[in-house]
MARBA-3410 file (N, C-alpha, C, O; in Angstrom, 1 decimal):
113
0.9,-1.3,0.0,0.0,0.0,0.1,0.9,1.2,-0.1,2.0,1.3,0.4 ~ 0.4,2.1,-0.8,0.9,3.6,-0.9,1.2,4.1,0.6,0.4,3.8,1.4 ~ 2.0,4.9,0.8,1.8,5.9,2.3,1.1,7.3,1.6,1.4,7.9,0.5 ~ 0.1,7.7,2.6,-0.4,9.2,2.1,0.8,10.0,2.2,1.9,9.7,2.7 ~ 0.3,11.1,1.6,1.4,12.1,1.2,1.8,13.1,2.3,2.9,13.7,2.4
0.7,13.1,3.2,1.2,13.9,4.6,0.8,13.0,5.6,0.0,12.1,5.5 ~ 1.6,13.3,6.9,1.4,12.4,8.1,-0.1,12.6,8.4,-0.9,13.4,8.0 ~ -0.1,11.5,9.5,-1.3,11.4,10.0,-1.9,12.4,10.7,-1.1,13.1,11.3 ~ -3.0,12.8,10.8,-3.6,14.1,11.3,-2.8,14.5,12.7,-2.4,15.7,12.9 ~ -2.8,13.4,13.7,-2.1,13.5,14.8,-0.7,14.1,14.8,-0.2,14.6,15.8
-0.2,13.8,13.7,1.3,14.0,13.7,1.7,15.5,12.8,2.8,16.0,12.7 ~ 0.6,15.9,12.5,0.6,17.3,11.7,1.2,18.5,13.0,0.9,18.7,14.1 ~ 2.1,19.1,12.2,2.9,20.2,13.3,2.2,21.7,13.1,2.6,22.6,13.8 ~ 1.2,21.6,12.2,0.6,22.9,12.0,-0.9,23.0,11.6,-1.2,22.3,10.5 ~ -1.9,23.7,12.3,-2.9,23.7,11.9,-3.5,23.6,10.5,-4.3,22.7,10.3
-3.0,24.3,9.4,-3.3,24.5,8.3,-3.1,23.0,7.6,-3.9,22.5,6.8 ~ -1.9,22.5,8.2,-1.5,20.9,7.5,-2.6,19.9,8.0,-3.2,19.1,7.4 ~ -2.7,20.2,9.4,-4.1,19.0,9.8,-5.3,19.3,9.2,-5.9,18.4,8.7 ~ -5.7,20.8,9.0,-6.9,20.9,8.0,-7.2,20.4,6.9,-8.2,19.9,6.5 ~ -5.8,20.5,6.1,-5.7,19.7,4.8,-5.8,18.6,4.9,-6.5,18.1,4.1
-5.2,17.8,5.7,-5.1,16.1,5.8,-6.6,15.9,6.3,-7.3,15.1,5.6 ~ -7.1,16.3,7.2,-8.6,16.0,7.6,-9.5,16.7,6.3,-10.6,16.1,6.1 ~ -9.3,17.7,5.6,-10.1,17.7,4.3,-10.2,16.7,3.2,-11.1,16.5,2.4 ~ -9.0,16.2,3.2,-8.6,15.2,2.2,-9.4,13.8,2.6,-10.0,13.1,1.8 ~ -9.3,13.6,4.0,-10.0,12.2,4.4,-11.8,12.4,4.3,-12.6,11.5,4.0
-12.1,13.8,4.6,-13.7,13.7,4.3,-13.9,13.7,3.1,-15.1,13.2,2.8 ~ -13.1,14.0,1.7,-13.3,14.1,0.6,-13.3,12.6,0.2,-14.1,12.2,-0.7 ~ -12.6,11.8,0.9,-12.3,10.5,0.3,-13.5,9.8,0.7,-14.1,9.1,-0.1 ~ -14.0,9.9,2.0,-15.0,9.2,2.7,-16.4,9.8,2.1,-17.3,8.9,2.0 ~ -16.7,10.9,1.8,-18.0,11.3,1.0,-18.1,11.0,-0.3,-19.2,10.9,-0.8
-16.9,10.8,-1.1,-17.2,10.7,-2.7,-16.7,9.3,-2.8,-16.9,8.8,-3.9 ~ -15.9,8.2,-1.8,-15.7,7.0,-2.0,-14.5,7.0,-2.7,-14.2,5.8,-2.9 ~ -13.8,7.8,-3.0,-12.6,8.0,-3.6,-11.2,7.5,-3.2,-11.2,7.4,-1.9 ~ -10.3,7.3,-3.5,-9.0,7.2,-2.5,-7.9,8.1,-2.8,-6.7,7.7,-3.0 ~ -8.1,9.2,-2.8,-7.1,10.3,-3.4,-6.0,10.6,-2.3,-6.3,11.3,-1.3
-4.8,10.1,-2.6,-3.8,10.2,-1.6,-2.7,11.4,-1.8,-1.8,11.6,-1.0 ~ -2.9,12.1,-2.8,-2.3,13.4,-3.3,-3.0,14.4,-4.1,-3.8,14.1,-5.0 ~ -2.5,15.5,-3.7,-3.5,16.3,-4.6,-2.4,17.6,-5.3,-1.5,18.0,-4.6 ~ -2.7,18.1,-6.4,-2.0,19.0,-7.2,-1.7,20.1,-6.2,-2.1,20.2,-5.0 ~ -0.8,21.1,-6.7,-0.5,22.2,-5.8,-1.6,23.2,-5.8,-1.8,24.0,-4.8
-2.5,23.3,-6.8,-3.4,24.1,-6.8,-4.4,23.8,-5.6,-4.8,24.7,-4.8 ~ -4.6,22.6,-5.5,-5.7,22.0,-4.5,-5.4,22.2,-3.1,-6.2,22.5,-2.3 ~ -3.8,22.1,-2.9,-3.2,22.4,-1.3,-3.7,23.5,-1.3,-4.6,23.7,-0.4 ~ -3.5,24.5,-2.2,-3.3,26.3,-2.0,-4.7,26.4,-1.6,-5.0,26.9,-0.5 ~ -5.9,26.0,-2.7,-7.3,26.1,-2.5,-7.4,26.0,-1.0,-7.7,27.0,-0.3
-7.0,24.9,-0.4,-7.5,24.4,1.1,-6.8,25.5,1.9,-7.4,25.8,2.9 ~ -5.6,26.2,1.6,-5.0,26.9,2.4,-6.1,28.1,2.3,-6.7,28.5,3.3 ~ -6.1,28.4,1.5,-7.1,29.7,1.3,-8.4,29.5,1.8,-8.9,30.6,2.3 ~ -9.1,28.3,2.0,-10.3,27.9,2.4,-10.0,28.0,4.0,-10.7,28.8,4.6 ~ -9.0,27.4,4.7,-8.6,27.8,5.8,-8.2,28.8,6.6,-8.4,28.9,7.8
-7.4,29.7,5.7,-7.3,31.3,6.2,-8.3,32.1,6.3,-8.2,33.1,6.9 ~ -9.4,31.7,5.5,-10.7,32.5,5.2,-11.8,32.0,6.6,-13.0,32.3,6.5 ~ -11.3,31.4,7.4,-11.9,31.1,8.6,-13.0,29.7,8.3,-13.9,29.5,9.1 ~ -12.9,29.0,7.4,-13.9,27.9,7.0,-13.4,26.9,7.8,-12.3,27.0,8.4 ~ -14.3,25.9,7.7,-14.1,25.0,8.7,-14.3,23.5,8.3,-14.6,23.3,7.1
-14.0,22.5,9.1,-14.3,21.0,8.1,-15.9,21.0,7.6,-16.3,20.7,6.5 ~ -16.6,21.4,8.7,-17.9,21.1,8.3,-18.0,21.9,6.9,-18.5,21.3,6.0 ~ -17.6,23.0,6.8,-18.0,23.6,5.4,-17.5,23.1,4.6,-18.3,23.1,3.6 ~ -16.2,22.3,4.4,-15.7,21.7,3.4,-16.4,20.5,3.0,-16.8,20.3,1.9 ~ -16.6,19.7,4.1,-17.7,18.5,4.0,-19.0,19.2,3.3,-19.5,18.5,2.4
-19.7,20.2,3.7,-20.9,20.5,3.1,-20.7,20.8,1.4,-21.7,20.6,0.7 ~ -19.6,21.3,0.9,-19.4,21.8,-0.3,-19.2,20.0,-1.2,-19.8,19.6,-2.1 ~ -18.3,19.2,-0.4,-18.1,18.1,-0.9,-19.8,17.4,-1.2,-20.4,17.3,-2.2 ~ -20.2,17.1,0.1,-21.4,16.4,-0.1,-22.3,17.1,-1.4,-22.9,16.5,-2.3 ~ -22.4,18.2,-1.3,-23.4,19.2,-2.3,-23.0,18.7,-3.5,-23.7,17.8,-4.0
-21.8,19.2,-4.2,-21.5,18.8,-5.6,-21.1,17.3,-5.6,-21.3,16.8,-6.7 ~ -20.7,16.6,-4.8,-21.0,15.0,-5.4,-22.2,14.7,-5.6,-22.5,13.9,-6.5 ~ -23.5,15.4,-4.7,-24.7,14.7,-5.0,-25.2,15.2,-6.3,-26.0,14.5,-6.9 ~ -24.8,16.4,-6.8,-25.1,17.2,-7.8,-24.5,16.6,-9.2,-25.2,16.5,-10.2 ~ -23.2,16.4,-9.1,-22.3,16.0,-10.2,-22.2,14.5,-10.5,-22.3,14.1,-11.6
-22.2,13.6,-9.1,-21.8,12.2,-9.6,-22.3,11.2,-10.6,-21.7,10.2,-11.1 ~ -23.7,11.5,-10.8,-24.6,10.7,-11.6,-24.4,11.3,-13.0,-24.7,10.5,-13.9 ~ -23.8,12.8,-13.5,-23.8,12.9,-14.5,-22.6,12.9,-15.5,-21.8,13.8,-15.3 ~ -22.4,12.0,-16.4,-21.4,11.9,-17.0,-20.2,12.9,-17.2,-19.0,12.7,-17.1 ~ -21.0,14.1,-17.6,-20.2,15.4,-18.2,-19.5,16.1,-16.9,-18.4,16.7,-16.9
-20.3,16.0,-16.0,-20.0,16.7,-14.6,-19.3,16.1,-13.7,-18.6,16.8,-13.0 ~ -19.3,14.6,-13.6,-18.6,13.9,-12.5,-17.4,13.9,-12.5,-16.9,13.8,-11.3 ~ -16.4,14.1,-13.6,-14.9,14.4,-13.5,-14.6,15.4,-12.7,-13.5,15.4,-12.1 ~ -15.5,16.3,-12.5,-15.2,17.5,-11.6,-15.2,17.3,-10.2,-14.8,18.2,-9.4 ~ -15.6,16.0,-9.8,-15.6,15.9,-8.1,-14.4,15.3,-8.0,-14.1,14.1,-8.0
-13.6,16.7,-7.6,-12.2,16.3,-7.4,-11.8,17.5,-6.7,-12.5,18.5,-6.8 ~ -10.6,17.4,-5.7,-10.1,18.1,-4.8,-9.9,19.8,-5.6,-10.4,20.9,-5.1 ~ -9.0,19.6,-6.9,-8.8,21.1,-7.1,-10.1,21.9,-7.8,-10.1,23.1,-8.0 ~ -11.4,20.9,-8.1,-12.3,22.0,-8.4,-13.2,22.4,-7.2,-13.8,23.5,-7.1 ~ -13.3,21.3,-6.3,-14.2,21.5,-5.1,-13.4,22.6,-4.0,-14.0,23.3,-3.2
-12.0,22.6,-4.1,-11.2,23.6,-3.1,-10.7,24.6,-4.0,-9.7,25.2,-3.6 ~ -11.3,24.8,-4.9,-11.0,26.2,-5.8,-11.4,27.4,-5.7,-12.1,27.7,-4.7 ~ -11.2,28.2,-6.6,-11.8,29.6,-6.4,-13.4,29.8,-6.1,-13.9,30.7,-5.6 ~ -13.9,28.8,-6.6,-15.4,29.0,-6.3,-15.9,28.1,-5.1,-17.1,27.9,-5.0 ~ -14.9,27.6,-4.1,-15.6,27.2,-2.9,-16.5,28.1,-2.2,-17.5,27.4,-1.8
-16.5,29.2,-1.9,-17.4,30.0,-1.3,-19.1,29.8,-2.0,-20.1,29.5,-1.4 ~ -18.8,30.1,-3.4,-19.8,30.0,-4.4,-20.7,28.7,-4.0,-21.9,28.8,-3.8 ~ -20.0,27.4,-4.0,-20.3,26.4,-3.8,-21.1,26.1,-2.2,-22.2,25.6,-2.1 ~ -20.5,26.5,-1.4,-20.7,26.5,-0.1,-22.3,27.5,0.1,-23.2,27.1,0.8 ~ -22.3,28.6,-0.6,-23.4,29.2,-0.3,-24.6,29.2,-1.3,-25.6,29.8,-1.2
-24.2,28.0,-2.3,-25.2,27.6,-3.1,-26.6,26.8,-2.5,-26.6,25.7,-1.9 ~ -27.9,27.4,-2.8,-29.0,26.9,-2.3,-29.0,25.7,-2.9,-28.6,25.7,-4.1 ~ -29.7,24.5,-2.3,-30.0,23.6,-2.4,-30.8,23.4,-3.6,-31.7,24.2,-3.8 ~ -30.7,22.3,-4.7,-31.6,22.2,-5.7,-32.9,22.1,-5.3,-33.0,21.7,-4.2 ~ -34.2,22.2,-6.0,-35.5,22.2,-6.0,-36.0,23.3,-4.6,-37.0,23.1,-4.0
-35.3,24.3,-4.3,-35.6,25.3,-3.3,-37.1,25.5,-3.2,-37.9,25.3,-4.1 ~ -37.6,26.0,-1.8,-38.9,25.9,-1.8,-39.9,26.4,-3.3,-39.4,27.2,-4.1 ~ -41.0,25.9,-3.5,-41.9,26.5,-4.9,-42.2,27.7,-4.5,-42.4,28.5,-5.5 ~ -42.4,28.4,-3.1,-43.1,29.7,-2.9,-41.9,30.9,-3.2,-42.0,32.0,-3.8 ~ -40.7,30.2,-2.6,-39.6,31.3,-3.0,-39.4,31.1,-4.6,-39.1,32.2,-5.0
-39.6,30.2,-5.4,-39.3,30.3,-6.7,-40.5,31.3,-7.5,-40.2,32.1,-8.3 ~ -41.8,31.1,-7.2,-42.9,31.6,-7.6,-42.9,33.0,-7.2,-43.5,33.8,-7.9 ~ -42.3,33.4,-6.2,-42.1,34.8,-5.9,-41.2,35.6,-6.7,-41.5,36.7,-7.1 ~ -40.0,34.9,-6.8,-39.1,35.6,-8.1,-39.7,35.4,-9.3,-39.4,36.3,-10.1 ~ -40.6,34.5,-9.9,-41.0,34.3,-11.2,-42.1,35.3,-11.3,-42.3,35.9,-12.4
-42.8,35.7,-10.3,-43.9,36.7,-10.4,-43.3,38.1,-10.5,-44.1,39.1,-10.7 ~ -42.0,38.4,-10.4,-41.3,39.7,-10.8,-40.9,40.0,-11.9,-40.2,41.0,-12.1 ~ -41.1,39.1,-13.0,-40.5,38.9,-14.2,-41.6,39.2,-15.3,-41.3,39.2,-16.5
END
C-alpha cells in the first residue's frame, strides 16, 4: 500500500496542514475515492479556505453538495475532485442553495419578471 502524502492528522505540526489532511479524508469518505495526493492548486485552495476561517464542516458541506449534484452526470462527474471543489469557487459552492428550493420562493421571484 502507498503511504499518504502527509502525516496522519495527529502528527501534523501546524493547523493548516492538519486541516488539509482532514479535508482530504472527508473528501475520500464522502466520494468513495482514494485520493492520496493533490495537485498544488488544490493544496493552495485548501490553505485559502483555512485562512478564510472556514471549517471542516464547511468543506464537508461543499463536498456533499457537489458530489450529490455531479456524481451521476457523465459530463460533470469528472469535476468531483479536490482541485475543483477547493478552488476559487469554494464559497460559491458553499453558499449555493440546494436544488429544488421552496416553490413559494421560486414563485415569488418568477412573479417579478
